[in-house]
C-alpha positions in Angstrom: -8.4 -13.7 19.9 -11.7 -12.5 19.5 -13.5 -9.3 18.4 -13.3 -8.5 22.2 -9.9 -8.6 23.4 -8.9 -6.8 19.5 -11.3 -4.0 20.9 -9.2 -4.0 23.9 -6.1 -4.7 22.3 -7.2 -1.9 19.7 -8.4 0.5 22.8 -4.9 -0.2 24.9 -2.8 -0.2 22.0 -1.5 -3.1 23.0 1.3 -3.6 19.6 2.3 -6.9 21.3 -1.3 -8.6 20.8 -1.9 -7.1 17.9 0.7 -7.9 15.8 0.2 -11.3 16.9 -2.6 -11.4 14.1 -0.3 -10.5 11.5 1.2 -12.5 8.9 4.9 -12.2 10.1 6.6 -9.9 7.6 9.5 -12.0 6.8 5.9 -13.7 5.5 5.1 -11.4 3.3 8.8 -10.7 1.9 8.8 -14.3 0.9 5.9 -14.0 -0.6 6.9 -11.3 -2.8 10.6 -12.7 -3.6 10.5 -13.9 -7.5 7.4 -11.8 -8.6 7.5 -9.2 -11.3 4.8 -6.7 -8.7 2.6 -4.5 -10.2 1.8 -1.0 -7.7 -1.1 0.7 -8.5 -1.6 4.1 -6.8 -4.6 6.6 -7.4 -3.5 9.9 -9.4 -6.0 11.2 -11.3 -3.3 11.0 -14.1 -3.8 7.0 -14.6 -6.7 7.3 -15.6 -5.5 8.7 -19.4 -3.5 5.7 -19.8 -3.6 2.3 -21.5 -1.2 0.6 -19.0 -4.8 -1.8 -17.4 -3.6 -4.9 -19.8 0.6 -4.2 -18.7 -0.7 -4.1 -14.4 -2.9 -7.0 -15.5 0.3 -9.3 -16.4 2.5 -8.5 -13.3 3.3 -12.0 -10.9 1.1 -9.8 -8.0 -0.9 -6.7 -8.7 -1.0 -4.5 -5.2 -3.7 -1.8 -4.9 -3.7 1.5 -2.4 -6.7 2.6 -0.3 -10.0 2.5 -2.1 -8.2 1.9 -5.2 -10.8 3.2 -7.7 -10.5 1.8 -11.4 -12.1 3.3 -13.4 -11.3 1.7 -16.1 -9.8 -1.5 -16.9 -7.7 -0.3 -19.4 -6.2 2.3 -17.5 -5.7 0.7 -14.6 -5.9 -3.3 -15.4 -8.1 -5.1 -13.5 -7.2 -7.1 -10.5 -6.3 -6.5 -7.0 -4.2 -9.2 -5.3 -2.8 -7.6 -2.3 -4.5 -4.3 -0.6 -2.4 -2.4 0.9 -4.9 -0.1 3.8 -5.2 3.0 5.9 -8.2 3.6 6.1 -11.2 1.5 6.3 -12.8 0.2 3.7 -16.9 -0.2 2.5 -18.5 -3.4 2.4 -18.7 -2.4 -1.3 -15.2 -1.6 -1.7 -14.0 -4.5 -0.2 -16.0 -6.9 -2.6 -15.8 -5.0 -5.9 -12.0 -5.3 -5.1 -11.8 -8.3 -3.8 -7.8 -8.7 -2.5 -6.3 -11.5 -1.0 -4.3 -10.2 1.2 -4.9 -6.8 3.4 -1.7 -5.0 4.7 -2.1 -2.5 7.2 -0.3 0.0 7.0 -1.2 3.0 9.5 0.5 3.8 12.1 -2.7 4.6 13.5 -4.0 1.3 14.9 -7.5 3.0 15.9 -8.7 3.0 12.0 -7.8 -1.0 12.0 -11.5 -3.0 12.0 -11.8 -6.8 13.0 -12.6 -7.8 9.5 -10.2 -6.7 8.1 -7.6 -7.3 11.3 -9.0 -11.2 10.6 -8.9 -12.0 7.0 -6.6 -14.4 5.2 -3.1 -13.2 5.0 -3.0 -10.0 7.3 -0.4 -7.7 7.6 0.4 -5.3 9.9 3.3 -3.3 9.7 5.9 -2.7 12.3 5.6 0.5 13.9 9.4 0.6 13.8 9.3 0.7 9.8 6.8 2.9 9.9 9.3 5.4 12.1 12.1 4.5 9.7 10.9 5.8 6.8 9.3 8.7 8.2 12.2 9.8 9.8 14.3 9.0 6.5 11.6 11.7 4.3 11.4 13.7 7.3 7.7 13.8 6.7 4.6 11.1 7.5 4.9 8.5 4.7 2.4 7.9 2.6 0.5 4.7 2.2 2.5 3.8 -0.8 6.1 5.3 0.4 5.6 2.2 2.8 4.7 -0.1 0.8 7.6 0.6 -2.2 10.0 0.5 0.7 8.7 -3.2 1.8 9.0 -4.3 -1.6 12.4 -3.3 -2.7 13.5 -4.6 0.4 12.1 -7.9 -1.0 14.3 -10.9 -3.4 11.2 -9.7 -5.8 12.4 -10.0 -10.0 11.0 -6.0 -10.8 8.5 -3.1 -9.0 6.7 -1.2 -11.7 4.9 2.0 -10.4 2.0 2.7 -12.1 -0.1 5.8 -10.4 2.4 7.4 -8.6 3.1 11.2 -9.4 3.2 12.4 -6.2 0.8 14.3 -6.4 1.0 16.5 -9.4 -2.6 15.4 -10.9 -4.2 14.7 -7.4 -6.3 11.7 -6.1 -8.8 9.9 -8.1 -10.0 9.0 -4.1 -9.8 12.3 -2.7 -10.7 16.2 -3.6 -7.8 17.6 -0.7 -4.7 19.1 -2.7 -1.0 18.5 -1.4 -1.6 21.0 1.3 -3.7 19.4 2.8 -2.1 16.0 3.4 1.1 15.8 5.5 3.1 14.2 3.4 6.0 15.5 2.0 5.3 14.5 -1.8 8.9 16.6 -3.3 10.8 14.5 -0.9 9.0 11.0 -1.9 9.5 11.9 -5.5 13.2 12.3 -4.9 13.2 9.2 -2.4 11.8 7.3 -4.9 13.9 8.9 -7.9 17.6 8.1 -5.9 16.1 4.7 -5.7 15.4 3.4 -9.3 18.9 4.5 -9.9 20.1 2.3 -6.7 18.1 -0.4 -8.4 17.4 -1.5 -11.7 14.7 -3.8 -10.5 12.6 -0.9 -9.9 10.8 1.8 -12.5 7.6 4.3 -13.2 5.2 4.3 -15.5 
């Protein structure tokens, strides 16, 4: 698909055409198999920790959206995959330099050509988004969608960092919980139940 075809498919919301740009979900799940994964959220409280070395020691480091990194001591420095629901500036793309970008948002109109044609690009299926939305009773965060995706893989371990479900707000913005469309209490309870059911998952 060329750029014009992409723009037409995006405008017409031609999901089939857009999905042809994506790596199959089975391939993404296969790439997670056997891995120790660090999924790094954007809670402000993470900046007060010293988890950086532990994050960078993971087999795969996945960050979310603009992924601010105040210090390597708290956040680590590696970014292998980047899960996006926002457009990424050129500066952030250069700073993070992910080897794979995963577009998690159902809002396809925000998807840009550079992201859609990046190596290993993955477009999260709308059906998966809708299923998690129904389970949570609210639009899921990018972090929740990634947790759901990774939990369905044969990964060895999933360590969650920077997930306090908006208790300390976000490093990537100034909005309060009341100003975003997510149910953080519901997501917290869902993750807690998931950890009880799957001992491969832990939160720091």
